[in-house]
ZAKOLVO-508448 format. One record per residue (C-alpha): x, y, z. Coordinates in steps of 0.02 Angstrom, whole numbers, padded with zeros to 5 digits, always signed. Last residue first. Layout:
# residues N
XYZ;...
END
This chain:
# residues 110
+02665+04760-00486;+02543+04611-00469;+02672+04496-00532;+02798+04550-00390;+02660+04522-00260;+02628+04346-00328;+02816+04301-00328;+02830+04374-00147;+02679+04261-00097;+02758+04110-00182;+02921+04144-00096;+02829+04163+00075;+02739+03999+00043;+02887+03913+00004;+02979+03979+00162;+02826+03933+00265;+02837+03751+00199;+03024+03730+00237;+02997+03809+00413;+02857+03692+00444;+02964+03549+00388;+03103+03601+00499;+02984+03612+00638;+02922+03436+00612;+03101+03369+00609;+03141+03464+00769;+02981+03396+00855;+03028+03219+00802;+03204+03241+00875;+03131+03305+01032;+03023+03158+01051;+03166+03044+01011;+03271+03127+01146;+03129+03125+01274;+03106+02930+01241;+03306+02908+01267;+03296+03016+01418;+03160+02906+01497;+03246+02753+01443;+03410+02810+01535;+03310+02866+01687;+03240+02688+01697;+03405+02606+01677;+03479+02715+01814;+03336+02672+01935;+03356+02489+01896;+03556+02495+01918;+03528+02592+02080;+03410+02461+02137;+03528+02322+02096;+03667+02413+02179;+03568+02425+02345;+03526+02242+02338;+03711+02193+02308;+03768+02315+02445;+03645+02234+02568;+03700+02056+02516;+03883+02112+02543;+03847+02177+02718;+03756+02016+02762;+03905+01918+02697;+04034+02028+02786;+03935+01996+02949;+03936+01812+02920;+04119+01818+02875;+04162+01913+03044;+04065+01785+03143;+04150+01641+03052;+04324+01725+03094;+04274+01753+03274;+04222+01570+03287;+04388+01516+03208;+04488+01627+03320;+04399+01560+03477;+04424+01379+03410;+04608+01410+03383;+04624+01496+03562;+04529+01352+03640;+04638+01221+03542;+04786+01274+03645;+04950+01310+03567;+05087+01192+03619;+05124+01115+03454;+05033+00959+03398;+05020+00989+03206;+04850+01056+03229;+04898+01195+03337;+05033+01245+03216;+04919+01236+03066;+04790+01345+03158;+04927+01473+03202;+04977+01476+03016;+04799+01505+02962;+04784+01650+03082;+04946+01718+03019;+04890+01723+02835;+04895+01909+02802;+05049+01927+02903;+05143+01793+02807;+05326+01791+02857;+05310+01892+03018;+05173+01787+03083;+05256+01622+03043;+05412+01687+03131;+05324+01748+03277;+05237+01576+03297;+05402+01483+03269;+05483+01589+03402;+05337+01555+03522;+05361+01374+03494;
END
């Protein structure tokens, strides 16, 4: 029986717990106490991992919300700056036209 257990553990290290359970259920000389203990430990581990996963999911949700808020704020700032740039360009164009008109008026006075 030990040789079979060792063989199962070596063949599938990631599934060794499942293999031991299967051996126990098929009537081999492994006590159900060990199997039940292993199942209880697995359930405890899974519950802990579930709590951790839920905490990570909540944290990620908060981070996504904050990132989205920052993105929207930056987009508004960008739009505001683009408006200011357009207004400044229009002001420069108007000032350039006024300077040209003043220079023309000075030239006509001479």
